Biopython code that builds the backbone (N, CA, C, O; Angstrom):
import numpy as np
from Bio.PDB.StructureBuilder import StructureBuilder

atoms = [
    (1, "MET", "N", (150.654, 239.404, -21.106)),
    (1, "MET", "CA", (149.700, 239.320, -22.199)),
    (1, "MET", "C", (150.326, 238.601, -23.399)),
    (1, "MET", "O", (149.704, 237.732, -24.010)),
    (2, "GLU", "N", (151.548, 238.973, -23.719)),
    (2, "GLU", "CA", (152.251, 238.362, -24.839)),
    (2, "GLU", "C", (152.468, 236.866, -24.584)),
    (2, "GLU", "O", (152.409, 236.052, -25.505)),
    (3, "GLN", "N", (152.719, 236.525, -23.329)),
    (3, "GLN", "CA", (152.921, 235.121, -22.945)),
    (3, "GLN", "C", (151.641, 234.314, -23.211)),
    (3, "GLN", "O", (151.700, 233.189, -23.708)),
    (4, "ARG", "N", (150.503, 234.894, -22.879)),
    (4, "ARG", "CA", (149.212, 234.217, -23.107)),
    (4, "ARG", "C", (148.953, 234.015, -24.594)),
    (4, "ARG", "O", (148.452, 232.965, -24.997)),
    (5, "MET", "N", (149.281, 234.989, -25.401)),
    (5, "MET", "CA", (149.078, 234.897, -26.845)),
    (5, "MET", "C", (149.940, 233.778, -27.430)),
    (5, "MET", "O", (149.483, 233.012, -28.279)),
    (6, "LYS", "N", (151.183, 233.690, -26.973)),
    (6, "LYS", "CA", (152.074, 232.630, -27.439)),
    (6, "LYS", "C", (151.530, 231.263, -27.026)),
    (6, "LYS", "O", (151.573, 230.302, -27.795)),
    (7, "MET", "N", (151.024, 231.198, -25.809)),
    (7, "MET", "CA", (150.486, 229.931, -25.310)),
    (7, "MET", "C", (149.247, 229.522, -26.120)),
    (7, "MET", "O", (149.099, 228.358, -26.493)),
    (8, "ARG", "N", (148.380, 230.469, -26.383)),
    (8, "ARG", "CA", (147.185, 230.187, -27.187)),
    (8, "ARG", "C", (147.575, 229.744, -28.601)),
    (8, "ARG", "O", (147.013, 228.791, -29.142)),
    (9, "SER", "N", (148.533, 230.442, -29.180)),
    (9, "SER", "CA", (148.996, 230.092, -30.519)),
    (9, "SER", "C", (149.584, 228.689, -30.536)),
    (9, "SER", "O", (149.352, 227.922, -31.471)),
    (10, "THR", "N", (150.339, 228.358, -29.505)),
    (10, "THR", "CA", (150.936, 227.025, -29.405)),
    (10, "THR", "C", (149.865, 225.960, -29.272)),
    (10, "THR", "O", (149.938, 224.917, -29.922)),
    (11, "ILE", "N", (148.881, 226.213, -28.441)),
    (11, "ILE", "CA", (147.785, 225.259, -28.255)),
    (11, "ILE", "C", (146.994, 225.084, -29.538)),
    (11, "ILE", "O", (146.663, 223.958, -29.909)),
    (12, "LEU", "N", (146.687, 226.165, -30.216)),
    (12, "LEU", "CA", (145.951, 226.085, -31.478)),
    (12, "LEU", "C", (146.752, 225.339, -32.542)),
    (12, "LEU", "O", (146.192, 224.566, -33.320)),
    (13, "MET", "N", (148.052, 225.572, -32.572)),
    (13, "MET", "CA", (148.918, 224.888, -33.533)),
    (13, "MET", "C", (148.932, 223.388, -33.239)),
    (13, "MET", "O", (148.834, 222.576, -34.159)),
    (14, "MET", "N", (149.053, 223.019, -31.971)),
    (14, "MET", "CA", (149.068, 221.598, -31.599)),
    (14, "MET", "C", (147.722, 220.943, -31.919)),
    (14, "MET", "O", (147.672, 219.806, -32.391)),
    (15, "LEU", "N", (146.657, 221.657, -31.663)),
    (15, "LEU", "CA", (145.333, 221.140, -31.973)),
    (15, "LEU", "C", (145.178, 220.928, -33.473)),
    (15, "LEU", "O", (144.668, 219.894, -33.906)),
    (16, "ALA", "N", (145.612, 221.894, -34.263)),
    (16, "ALA", "CA", (145.525, 221.767, -35.724)),
    (16, "ALA", "C", (146.350, 220.594, -36.216)),
    (16, "ALA", "O", (145.886, 219.821, -37.054)),
    (17, "LEU", "N", (147.556, 220.450, -35.715)),
    (17, "LEU", "CA", (148.407, 219.325, -36.113)),
    (17, "LEU", "C", (147.815, 218.000, -35.668)),
    (17, "LEU", "O", (147.916, 217.000, -36.378)),
    (18, "GLY", "N", (147.205, 217.992, -34.509)),
    (18, "GLY", "CA", (146.563, 216.772, -34.007)),
    (18, "GLY", "C", (145.404, 216.346, -34.885)),
    (18, "GLY", "O", (145.209, 215.155, -35.128)),
    (19, "LEU", "N", (144.637, 217.307, -35.359)),
    (19, "LEU", "CA", (143.503, 216.981, -36.227)),
    (19, "LEU", "C", (143.971, 216.462, -37.574)),
    (19, "LEU", "O", (143.373, 215.537, -38.124)),
    (20, "VAL", "N", (145.024, 217.041, -38.105)),
    (20, "VAL", "CA", (145.581, 216.578, -39.368)),
    (20, "VAL", "C", (146.141, 215.167, -39.196)),
    (20, "VAL", "O", (146.056, 214.345, -40.109)),
    (21, "GLY", "N", (146.703, 214.896, -38.046)),
    (21, "GLY", "CA", (147.265, 213.576, -37.768)),
    (21, "GLY", "C", (146.214, 212.507, -37.573)),
    (21, "GLY", "O", (146.547, 211.322, -37.557)),
    (22, "CYS", "N", (144.962, 212.881, -37.425)),
    (22, "CYS", "CA", (143.886, 211.917, -37.220)),
    (22, "CYS", "C", (143.224, 211.559, -38.545)),
    (22, "CYS", "O", (141.999, 211.508, -38.648)),
    (23, "TYR", "N", (144.024, 211.321, -39.521)),
    (23, "TYR", "CA", (143.540, 210.948, -40.848)),
    (23, "TYR", "C", (143.029, 209.519, -40.800)),
    (23, "TYR", "O", (143.733, 208.644, -40.295)),
    (24, "TYR", "N", (141.845, 209.251, -41.300)),
    (24, "TYR", "CA", (141.239, 207.925, -41.216)),
    (24, "TYR", "C", (140.876, 207.434, -42.608)),
    (24, "TYR", "O", (140.202, 208.125, -43.372)),
    (25, "ASP", "N", (141.332, 206.241, -42.919)),
    (25, "ASP", "CA", (140.962, 205.583, -44.160)),
    (25, "ASP", "C", (140.654, 204.133, -43.863)),
    (25, "ASP", "O", (141.178, 203.564, -42.906)),
    (26, "LYS", "N", (139.831, 203.550, -44.658)),
    (26, "LYS", "CA", (139.559, 202.127, -44.534)),
    (26, "LYS", "C", (140.622, 201.379, -45.317)),
    (26, "LYS", "O", (140.811, 201.610, -46.511)),
    (27, "GLU", "N", (141.311, 200.483, -44.633)),
    (27, "GLU", "CA", (142.402, 199.763, -45.274)),
    (27, "GLU", "C", (141.916, 198.951, -46.461)),
    (27, "GLU", "O", (142.627, 198.833, -47.459)),
    (28, "GLU", "N", (140.700, 198.381, -46.372)),
    (28, "GLU", "CA", (140.192, 197.586, -47.482)),
    (28, "GLU", "C", (139.898, 198.429, -48.713)),
    (28, "GLU", "O", (139.856, 197.902, -49.825)),
    (29, "VAL", "N", (139.692, 199.738, -48.531)),
    (29, "VAL", "CA", (139.503, 200.626, -49.675)),
    (29, "VAL", "C", (140.855, 200.980, -50.287)),
    (29, "VAL", "O", (141.007, 201.004, -51.509)),
    (30, "LEU", "N", (141.827, 201.252, -49.432)),
    (30, "LEU", "CA", (143.155, 201.603, -49.922)),
    (30, "LEU", "C", (143.857, 200.411, -50.565)),
    (30, "LEU", "O", (144.570, 200.569, -51.556)),
    (31, "TYR", "N", (143.658, 199.223, -50.004)),
    (31, "TYR", "CA", (144.329, 198.016, -50.478)),
    (31, "TYR", "C", (143.283, 196.935, -50.728)),
    (31, "TYR", "O", (143.214, 195.972, -49.965)),
    (32, "PRO", "N", (142.472, 197.063, -51.766)),
    (32, "PRO", "CA", (141.341, 196.166, -51.967)),
    (32, "PRO", "C", (141.720, 194.698, -52.147)),
    (32, "PRO", "O", (140.958, 193.821, -51.741)),
    (33, "ASN", "N", (142.858, 194.411, -52.736)),
    (33, "ASN", "CA", (143.229, 193.020, -52.975)),
    (33, "ASN", "C", (143.740, 192.313, -51.730)),
    (33, "ASN", "O", (143.782, 191.083, -51.702)),
    (34, "SER", "N", (144.128, 193.051, -50.708)),
    (34, "SER", "CA", (144.687, 192.429, -49.522)),
    (34, "SER", "C", (143.619, 191.781, -48.656)),
    (34, "SER", "O", (143.955, 190.948, -47.814)),
    (35, "PHE", "N", (142.366, 192.120, -48.822)),
    (35, "PHE", "CA", (141.298, 191.569, -47.999)),
    (35, "PHE", "C", (140.381, 190.637, -48.772)),
    (35, "PHE", "O", (139.404, 190.132, -48.218)),
    (36, "CYS", "N", (140.673, 190.406, -50.010)),
    (36, "CYS", "CA", (139.791, 189.608, -50.844)),
    (36, "CYS", "C", (140.467, 188.287, -51.192)),
    (36, "CYS", "O", (141.401, 188.249, -51.993)),
    (37, "ASP", "N", (139.991, 187.210, -50.587)),
    (37, "ASP", "CA", (140.556, 185.890, -50.845)),
    (37, "ASP", "C", (139.946, 185.327, -52.118)),
    (37, "ASP", "O", (138.776, 184.944, -52.141)),
    (38, "VAL", "N", (140.736, 185.280, -53.165)),
    (38, "VAL", "CA", (140.280, 184.694, -54.428)),
    (38, "VAL", "C", (140.998, 183.371, -54.700)),
    (38, "VAL", "O", (140.899, 182.817, -55.795)),
    (39, "THR", "N", (141.715, 182.874, -53.702)),
    (39, "THR", "CA", (142.450, 181.625, -53.887)),
    (39, "THR", "C", (141.634, 180.397, -53.522)),
    (39, "THR", "O", (141.879, 179.316, -54.058)),
    (40, "ASN", "N", (140.681, 180.537, -52.633)),
    (40, "ASN", "CA", (139.885, 179.400, -52.170)),
    (40, "ASN", "C", (138.400, 179.597, -52.438)),
    (40, "ASN", "O", (137.570, 179.345, -51.564)),
    (41, "VAL", "N", (138.071, 180.034, -53.611)),
    (41, "VAL", "CA", (136.677, 180.309, -53.959)),
    (41, "VAL", "C", (136.011, 179.017, -54.409)),
    (41, "VAL", "O", (136.477, 178.356, -55.337)),
    (42, "THR", "N", (134.923, 178.667, -53.747)),
    (42, "THR", "CA", (134.156, 177.474, -54.103)),
    (42, "THR", "C", (132.697, 177.846, -54.276)),
    (42, "THR", "O", (132.250, 178.903, -53.831)),
    (43, "TRP", "N", (131.959, 176.956, -54.933)),
    (43, "TRP", "CA", (130.523, 177.182, -55.092)),
    (43, "TRP", "C", (129.851, 177.215, -53.724)),
    (43, "TRP", "O", (129.157, 178.175, -53.390)),
    (44, "SER", "N", (130.060, 176.163, -52.935)),
    (44, "SER", "CA", (129.322, 176.040, -51.671)),
    (44, "SER", "C", (129.785, 177.033, -50.605)),
    (44, "SER", "O", (128.978, 177.481, -49.791)),
    (45, "GLY", "N", (131.065, 177.382, -50.599)),
    (45, "GLY", "CA", (131.570, 178.254, -49.548)),
    (45, "GLY", "C", (131.550, 179.730, -49.868)),
    (45, "GLY", "O", (131.513, 180.554, -48.954)),
    (46, "THR", "N", (131.574, 180.088, -51.142)),
    (46, "THR", "CA", (131.683, 181.498, -51.520)),
    (46, "THR", "C", (130.554, 181.947, -52.439)),
    (46, "THR", "O", (129.837, 182.901, -52.137)),
    (47, "ILE", "N", (130.403, 181.256, -53.555)),
    (47, "ILE", "CA", (129.494, 181.731, -54.598)),
    (47, "ILE", "C", (128.026, 181.501, -54.243)),
    (47, "ILE", "O", (127.208, 182.407, -54.396)),
    (48, "GLN", "N", (127.685, 180.311, -53.776)),
    (48, "GLN", "CA", (126.290, 180.044, -53.421)),
    (48, "GLN", "C", (125.772, 181.024, -52.357)),
    (48, "GLN", "O", (124.679, 181.563, -52.529)),
    (49, "PRO", "N", (126.513, 181.279, -51.260)),
    (49, "PRO", "CA", (126.028, 182.285, -50.305)),
    (49, "PRO", "C", (125.894, 183.677, -50.926)),
    (49, "PRO", "O", (124.978, 184.426, -50.589)),
    (50, "LEU", "N", (126.802, 184.013, -51.824)),
    (50, "LEU", "CA", (126.724, 185.294, -52.518)),
    (50, "LEU", "C", (125.462, 185.371, -53.375)),
    (50, "LEU", "O", (124.741, 186.369, -53.346)),
    (51, "VAL", "N", (125.203, 184.310, -54.139)),
    (51, "VAL", "CA", (124.016, 184.261, -55.001)),
    (51, "VAL", "C", (122.749, 184.321, -54.154)),
    (51, "VAL", "O", (121.802, 185.027, -54.501)),
    (52, "GLN", "N", (122.728, 183.587, -53.049)),
    (52, "GLN", "CA", (121.534, 183.566, -52.193)),
    (52, "GLN", "C", (121.272, 184.913, -51.526)),
    (52, "GLN", "O", (120.122, 185.264, -51.265)),
    (53, "SER", "N", (122.324, 185.659, -51.254)),
    (53, "SER", "CA", (122.122, 186.947, -50.585)),
    (53, "SER", "C", (121.905, 188.105, -51.554)),
    (53, "SER", "O", (121.359, 189.137, -51.163)),
    (54, "ARG", "N", (122.320, 187.952, -52.808)),
    (54, "ARG", "CA", (122.239, 189.073, -53.752)),
    (54, "ARG", "C", (121.366, 188.819, -54.968)),
    (54, "ARG", "O", (120.881, 189.767, -55.587)),
    (55, "CYS", "N", (121.156, 187.542, -55.327)),
    (55, "CYS", "CA", (120.456, 187.239, -56.579)),
    (55, "CYS", "C", (119.178, 186.423, -56.348)),
    (55, "CYS", "O", (118.082, 186.835, -56.727)),
    (56, "ALA", "N", (119.346, 185.274, -55.725)),
    (56, "ALA", "CA", (118.215, 184.357, -55.504)),
    (56, "ALA", "C", (117.510, 184.724, -54.209)),
    (56, "ALA", "O", (117.467, 183.940, -53.261)),
    (57, "THR", "N", (116.970, 185.912, -54.188)),
    (57, "THR", "CA", (116.273, 186.423, -53.013)),
    (57, "THR", "C", (114.768, 186.385, -53.275)),
    (57, "THR", "O", (114.353, 186.321, -54.432)),
    (58, "PRO", "N", (113.950, 186.423, -52.237)),
    (58, "PRO", "CA", (112.496, 186.367, -52.444)),
    (58, "PRO", "C", (112.016, 187.392, -53.472)),
    (58, "PRO", "O", (112.305, 188.584, -53.368)),
    (59, "GLY", "N", (111.285, 186.905, -54.453)),
    (59, "GLY", "CA", (110.742, 187.770, -55.494)),
    (59, "GLY", "C", (111.703, 188.050, -56.629)),
    (59, "GLY", "O", (111.334, 188.693, -57.612)),
    (60, "CYS", "N", (112.912, 187.581, -56.508)),
    (60, "CYS", "CA", (113.885, 187.850, -57.569)),
    (60, "CYS", "C", (114.180, 186.558, -58.325)),
    (60, "CYS", "O", (113.246, 185.921, -58.813)),
    (61, "HIS", "N", (115.424, 186.154, -58.440)),
    (61, "HIS", "CA", (115.806, 185.024, -59.283)),
    (61, "HIS", "C", (115.640, 183.683, -58.574)),
    (61, "HIS", "O", (116.605, 182.953, -58.348)),
    (62, "VAL", "N", (114.389, 183.382, -58.232)),
    (62, "VAL", "CA", (114.016, 182.112, -57.613)),
    (62, "VAL", "C", (112.810, 181.560, -58.365)),
    (62, "VAL", "O", (112.196, 182.256, -59.174)),
    (63, "VAL", "N", (112.481, 180.304, -58.089)),
    (63, "VAL", "CA", (111.299, 179.707, -58.710)),
    (63, "VAL", "C", (110.086, 180.582, -58.392)),
    (63, "VAL", "O", (109.824, 180.896, -57.231)),
    (64, "GLY", "N", (109.359, 180.968, -59.425)),
    (64, "GLY", "CA", (108.193, 181.828, -59.253)),
    (64, "GLY", "C", (108.529, 183.306, -59.230)),
    (64, "GLY", "O", (107.626, 184.142, -59.183)),
    (65, "GLY", "N", (109.804, 183.645, -59.261)),
    (65, "GLY", "CA", (110.227, 185.045, -59.263)),
    (65, "GLY", "C", (110.632, 185.455, -60.663)),
    (65, "GLY", "O", (110.140, 184.907, -61.650)),
    (66, "GLN", "N", (111.515, 186.404, -60.742)),
    (66, "GLN", "CA", (111.995, 186.885, -62.036)),
    (66, "GLN", "C", (112.864, 185.825, -62.700)),
    (66, "GLN", "O", (113.572, 185.073, -62.030)),
    (67, "SER", "N", (112.800, 185.779, -63.996)),
    (67, "SER", "CA", (113.621, 184.860, -64.767)),
    (67, "SER", "C", (114.992, 185.496, -64.974)),
    (67, "SER", "O", (115.082, 186.709, -65.161)),
    (68, "PRO", "N", (116.034, 184.719, -64.946)),
    (68, "PRO", "CA", (116.112, 183.279, -64.757)),
    (68, "PRO", "C", (116.182, 182.908, -63.272)),
    (68, "PRO", "O", (116.554, 183.720, -62.424)),
    (69, "ASP", "N", (115.817, 181.672, -62.991)),
    (69, "ASP", "CA", (115.946, 181.115, -61.652)),
    (69, "ASP", "C", (117.432, 180.851, -61.409)),
    (69, "ASP", "O", (118.074, 180.162, -62.201)),
    (70, "LEU", "N", (117.971, 181.382, -60.344)),
    (70, "LEU", "CA", (119.384, 181.192, -60.009)),
    (70, "LEU", "C", (119.561, 180.494, -58.665)),
    (70, "LEU", "O", (120.614, 180.607, -58.037)),
    (71, "SER", "N", (118.540, 179.777, -58.226)),
    (71, "SER", "CA", (118.558, 179.216, -56.884)),
    (71, "SER", "C", (119.333, 177.909, -56.753)),
    (71, "SER", "O", (119.543, 177.436, -55.635)),
    (72, "THR", "N", (119.762, 177.316, -57.860)),
    (72, "THR", "CA", (120.527, 176.074, -57.791)),
    (72, "THR", "C", (121.830, 176.229, -58.560)),
    (72, "THR", "O", (121.982, 177.131, -59.383)),
    (73, "TYR", "N", (122.765, 175.332, -58.275)),
    (73, "TYR", "CA", (124.040, 175.364, -58.992)),
    (73, "TYR", "C", (123.816, 175.218, -60.490)),
    (73, "TYR", "O", (124.359, 175.996, -61.274)),
    (74, "SER", "N", (123.019, 174.226, -60.900)),
    (74, "SER", "CA", (122.849, 173.975, -62.335)),
    (74, "SER", "C", (122.204, 175.164, -63.046)),
    (74, "SER", "O", (122.567, 175.481, -64.179)),
    (75, "ALA", "N", (121.261, 175.815, -62.394)),
    (75, "ALA", "CA", (120.615, 176.980, -62.999)),
    (75, "ALA", "C", (121.603, 178.143, -63.118)),
    (75, "ALA", "O", (121.650, 178.826, -64.140)),
    (76, "PHE", "N", (122.382, 178.356, -62.070)),
    (76, "PHE", "CA", (123.361, 179.442, -62.097)),
    (76, "PHE", "C", (124.458, 179.150, -63.119)),
    (76, "PHE", "O", (124.868, 180.031, -63.875)),
    (77, "LYS", "N", (124.924, 177.910, -63.131)),
    (77, "LYS", "CA", (125.984, 177.501, -64.073)),
    (77, "LYS", "C", (125.521, 177.678, -65.515)),
    (77, "LYS", "O", (126.311, 178.080, -66.370)),
    (78, "ALA", "N", (124.250, 177.384, -65.798)),
    (78, "ALA", "CA", (123.720, 177.578, -67.148)),
    (78, "ALA", "C", (123.832, 179.048, -67.568)),
    (78, "ALA", "O", (124.140, 179.337, -68.724)),
    (79, "GLN", "N", (123.587, 179.966, -66.647)),
    (79, "GLN", "CA", (123.694, 181.399, -66.950)),
    (79, "GLN", "C", (125.149, 181.823, -67.116)),
    (79, "GLN", "O", (125.462, 182.711, -67.909)),
    (80, "VAL", "N", (126.042, 181.174, -66.351)),
    (80, "VAL", "CA", (127.478, 181.422, -66.524)),
    (80, "VAL", "C", (127.896, 180.976, -67.921)),
    (80, "VAL", "O", (128.592, 181.700, -68.633)),
    (81, "ASP", "N", (127.460, 179.771, -68.306)),
    (81, "ASP", "CA", (127.825, 179.231, -69.619)),
    (81, "ASP", "C", (127.321, 180.105, -70.762)),
    (81, "ASP", "O", (127.948, 180.162, -71.819)),
    (82, "LEU", "N", (126.213, 180.774, -70.562)),
    (82, "LEU", "CA", (125.669, 181.684, -71.577)),
    (82, "LEU", "C", (126.336, 183.063, -71.541)),
    (82, "LEU", "O", (126.107, 183.889, -72.425)),
    (83, "GLY", "N", (127.157, 183.307, -70.522)),
    (83, "GLY", "CA", (127.828, 184.602, -70.384)),
    (83, "GLY", "C", (126.990, 185.667, -69.725)),
    (83, "GLY", "O", (127.414, 186.820, -69.636)),
    (84, "ARG", "N", (125.812, 185.309, -69.263)),
    (84, "ARG", "CA", (124.906, 186.310, -68.689)),
    (84, "ARG", "C", (125.360, 186.790, -67.312)),
    (84, "ARG", "O", (125.209, 187.967, -66.984)),
    (85, "VAL", "N", (125.914, 185.887, -66.508)),
    (85, "VAL", "CA", (126.393, 186.300, -65.189)),
    (85, "VAL", "C", (127.553, 187.278, -65.352)),
    (85, "VAL", "O", (127.622, 188.296, -64.663)),
    (86, "GLN", "N", (128.456, 186.959, -66.266)),
    (86, "GLN", "CA", (129.591, 187.841, -66.503)),
    (86, "GLN", "C", (129.114, 189.212, -66.994)),
    (86, "GLN", "O", (129.609, 190.249, -66.553)),
    (87, "ALA", "N", (128.156, 189.196, -67.905)),
    (87, "ALA", "CA", (127.669, 190.455, -68.482)),
    (87, "ALA", "C", (126.972, 191.322, -67.437)),
    (87, "ALA", "O", (127.235, 192.522, -67.352)),
    (88, "ARG", "N", (126.097, 190.732, -66.653)),
    (88, "ARG", "CA", (125.292, 191.538, -65.730)),
    (88, "ARG", "C", (125.999, 191.829, -64.409)),
    (88, "ARG", "O", (126.053, 192.982, -63.980)),
    (89, "ALA", "N", (126.540, 190.799, -63.761)),
    (89, "ALA", "CA", (127.105, 190.983, -62.422)),
    (89, "ALA", "C", (128.522, 191.546, -62.450)),
    (89, "ALA", "O", (128.912, 192.287, -61.548)),
    (90, "ILE", "N", (129.288, 191.201, -63.471)),
    (90, "ILE", "CA", (130.692, 191.622, -63.501)),
    (90, "ILE", "C", (130.893, 192.866, -64.359)),
    (90, "ILE", "O", (131.545, 193.817, -63.928)),
    (91, "GLN", "N", (130.339, 192.865, -65.571)),
    (91, "GLN", "CA", (130.563, 193.977, -66.495)),
    (91, "GLN", "C", (129.479, 195.043, -66.446)),
    (91, "GLN", "O", (129.704, 196.178, -66.864)),
    (92, "GLY", "N", (128.307, 194.686, -65.939)),
    (92, "GLY", "CA", (127.222, 195.663, -65.852)),
    (92, "GLY", "C", (126.563, 195.978, -67.173)),
    (92, "GLY", "O", (126.131, 197.108, -67.400)),
    (93, "THR", "N", (126.479, 194.976, -68.063)),
    (93, "THR", "CA", (125.883, 195.185, -69.377)),
    (93, "THR", "C", (124.526, 194.510, -69.445)),
    (93, "THR", "O", (124.494, 193.297, -69.234)),
    (94, "PRO", "N", (123.434, 195.140, -69.709)),
    (94, "PRO", "CA", (123.245, 196.574, -69.914)),
    (94, "PRO", "C", (123.238, 197.369, -68.608)),
    (94, "PRO", "O", (123.489, 198.574, -68.623)),
    (95, "SER", "N", (122.956, 196.719, -67.488)),
    (95, "SER", "CA", (123.047, 197.400, -66.194)),
    (95, "SER", "C", (123.443, 196.364, -65.150)),
    (95, "SER", "O", (123.262, 195.161, -65.342)),
    (96, "PHE", "N", (123.979, 196.851, -64.056)),
    (96, "PHE", "CA", (124.460, 195.935, -63.029)),
    (96, "PHE", "C", (123.330, 195.207, -62.325)),
    (96, "PHE", "O", (122.250, 195.750, -62.092)),
    (97, "MET", "N", (123.612, 193.983, -62.004)),
    (97, "MET", "CA", (122.773, 193.196, -61.118)),
    (97, "MET", "C", (123.599, 192.961, -59.872)),
    (97, "MET", "O", (124.801, 192.719, -59.982)),
    (98, "PRO", "N", (123.034, 193.020, -58.744)),
    (98, "PRO", "CA", (121.621, 193.214, -58.450)),
    (98, "PRO", "C", (121.188, 194.657, -58.690)),
    (98, "PRO", "O", (122.023, 195.556, -58.788)),
    (99, "PRO", "N", (119.877, 194.869, -58.782)),
    (99, "PRO", "CA", (119.386, 196.210, -59.075)),
    (99, "PRO", "C", (119.722, 197.234, -57.994)),
    (99, "PRO", "O", (119.654, 198.440, -58.235)),
    (100, "SER", "N", (120.085, 196.757, -56.803)),
    (100, "SER", "CA", (120.468, 197.689, -55.741)),
    (100, "SER", "C", (121.812, 198.340, -56.027)),
    (100, "SER", "O", (122.204, 199.292, -55.351)),
    (101, "GLY", "N", (122.522, 197.824, -57.033)),
    (101, "GLY", "CA", (123.788, 198.426, -57.419)),
    (101, "GLY", "C", (124.889, 197.400, -57.532)),
    (101, "GLY", "O", (124.729, 196.234, -57.172)),
    (102, "LYS", "N", (125.985, 197.859, -58.030)),
    (102, "LYS", "CA", (127.147, 197.009, -58.245)),
    (102, "LYS", "C", (127.558, 196.334, -56.938)),
    (102, "LYS", "O", (127.561, 196.952, -55.873)),
    (103, "MET", "N", (127.905, 195.047, -57.045)),
    (103, "MET", "CA", (128.388, 194.319, -55.882)),
    (103, "MET", "C", (129.752, 194.859, -55.478)),
    (103, "MET", "O", (130.438, 195.474, -56.295)),
    (104, "PRO", "N", (130.154, 194.640, -54.234)),
    (104, "PRO", "CA", (131.499, 195.050, -53.822)),
    (104, "PRO", "C", (132.555, 194.392, -54.713)),
    (104, "PRO", "O", (132.365, 193.275, -55.193)),
    (105, "ASN", "N", (133.655, 195.089, -54.926)),
    (105, "ASN", "CA", (134.712, 194.592, -55.802)),
    (105, "ASN", "C", (135.198, 193.210, -55.401)),
    (105, "ASN", "O", (135.496, 192.389, -56.269)),
    (106, "CYS", "N", (135.286, 192.935, -54.114)),
    (106, "CYS", "CA", (135.755, 191.628, -53.675)),
    (106, "CYS", "C", (134.812, 190.532, -54.170)),
    (106, "CYS", "O", (135.274, 189.493, -54.641)),
    (107, "ASN", "N", (133.505, 190.746, -54.070)),
    (107, "ASN", "CA", (132.546, 189.753, -54.563)),
    (107, "ASN", "C", (132.685, 189.545, -56.059)),
    (107, "ASN", "O", (132.596, 188.417, -56.542)),
    (108, "ILE", "N", (132.900, 190.611, -56.786)),
    (108, "ILE", "CA", (133.091, 190.506, -58.234)),
    (108, "ILE", "C", (134.367, 189.729, -58.544)),
    (108, "ILE", "O", (134.381, 188.885, -59.441)),
    (109, "GLN", "N", (135.438, 190.014, -57.802)),
    (109, "GLN", "CA", (136.690, 189.294, -58.004)),
    (109, "GLN", "C", (136.533, 187.807, -57.683)),
    (109, "GLN", "O", (137.077, 186.955, -58.385)),
    (110, "GLN", "N", (135.786, 187.501, -56.621)),
    (110, "GLN", "CA", (135.562, 186.107, -56.255)),
    (110, "GLN", "C", (134.739, 185.396, -57.323)),
    (110, "GLN", "O", (135.050, 184.266, -57.698)),
    (111, "LEU", "N", (133.708, 186.043, -57.806)),
    (111, "LEU", "CA", (132.877, 185.460, -58.854)),
    (111, "LEU", "C", (133.698, 185.216, -60.117)),
    (111, "LEU", "O", (133.586, 184.159, -60.739)),
    (112, "GLN", "N", (134.511, 186.179, -60.492)),
    (112, "GLN", "CA", (135.350, 186.028, -61.676)),
    (112, "GLN", "C", (136.378, 184.911, -61.488)),
    (112, "GLN", "O", (136.634, 184.144, -62.417)),
    (113, "ALA", "N", (136.962, 184.814, -60.305)),
    (113, "ALA", "CA", (137.939, 183.753, -60.027)),
    (113, "ALA", "C", (137.283, 182.376, -60.112)),
    (113, "ALA", "O", (137.878, 181.436, -60.641)),
    (114, "TRP", "N", (136.081, 182.255, -59.602)),
    (114, "TRP", "CA", (135.351, 180.975, -59.654)),
    (114, "TRP", "C", (135.043, 180.604, -61.103)),
    (114, "TRP", "O", (135.216, 179.450, -61.496)),
    (115, "ILE", "N", (134.593, 181.559, -61.890)),
    (115, "ILE", "CA", (134.301, 181.310, -63.310)),
    (115, "ILE", "C", (135.587, 180.937, -64.030)),
    (115, "ILE", "O", (135.601, 179.984, -64.810)),
    (116, "ASN", "N", (136.661, 181.667, -63.784)),
    (116, "ASN", "CA", (137.949, 181.385, -64.439)),
    (116, "ASN", "C", (138.467, 179.988, -64.105)),
    (116, "ASN", "O", (139.161, 179.366, -64.908)),
    (117, "ALA", "N", (138.120, 179.496, -62.898)),
    (117, "ALA", "CA", (138.563, 178.166, -62.484)),
    (117, "ALA", "C", (137.659, 177.055, -63.002)),
    (117, "ALA", "O", (137.858, 175.885, -62.673)),
    (118, "GLY", "N", (136.670, 177.413, -63.808)),
    (118, "GLY", "CA", (135.809, 176.402, -64.404)),
    (118, "GLY", "C", (134.406, 176.352, -63.836)),
    (118, "GLY", "O", (133.615, 175.495, -64.230)),
    (119, "ALA", "N", (134.074, 177.258, -62.911)),
    (119, "ALA", "CA", (132.735, 177.319, -62.306)),
    (119, "ALA", "C", (132.294, 175.948, -61.799)),
    (119, "ALA", "O", (131.215, 175.461, -62.135)),
    (120, "LEU", "N", (133.145, 175.344, -60.990)),
    (120, "LEU", "CA", (132.896, 173.989, -60.504)),
    (120, "LEU", "C", (131.857, 173.962, -59.386)),
    (120, "LEU", "O", (131.675, 174.938, -58.659)),
    (121, "ASN", "N", (131.179, 172.816, -59.268)),
    (121, "ASN", "CA", (130.224, 172.586, -58.188)),
    (121, "ASN", "C", (130.995, 171.981, -57.017)),
    (121, "ASN", "O", (130.898, 170.785, -56.741)),
    (122, "ASN", "N", (131.745, 172.812, -56.352)),
    (122, "ASN", "CA", (132.574, 172.344, -55.246)),
    (122, "ASN", "C", (132.221, 173.016, -53.942)),
    (122, "ASN", "O", (132.833, 172.727, -52.914)),
]
sb = StructureBuilder()
sb.init_structure("model")
sb.init_model(0)
sb.init_chain("A")
sb.init_seg("    ")
for serial, (resi, resn, name, xyz) in enumerate(atoms, 1):
    if name == "N":
        sb.init_residue(resn, " ", resi, " ")
    sb.init_atom(name, np.array(xyz, "f"), 0.0, 1.0, " ", f" {name:<3s}", serial, name[0])
structure = sb.get_structure()
């Protein structure tokens, strides 16, 4: 009987240790800068797809949608020059855009890197 109790205790201990050892984290959450390429940010390759998927969507910042129209480089650049993109998308003043919530940190870092590099049409 005592042998069985020891065996059960050993099995339970191993199971408990095994569960503790199965700790799961997302590496991109723990190390956010390691997965975010801010060295090769371009309008056509990074920012335009971001704007099209988060800002210039049907019914939102497009021709005939909410103002301002952000569907072209020149329209988006004009908002950058006015500081509106930085205020809304990066700083969240008065509230974050898009309305669905703050963009992922990597997208914000990419947008900021592109603006810091002169917001070129590249």
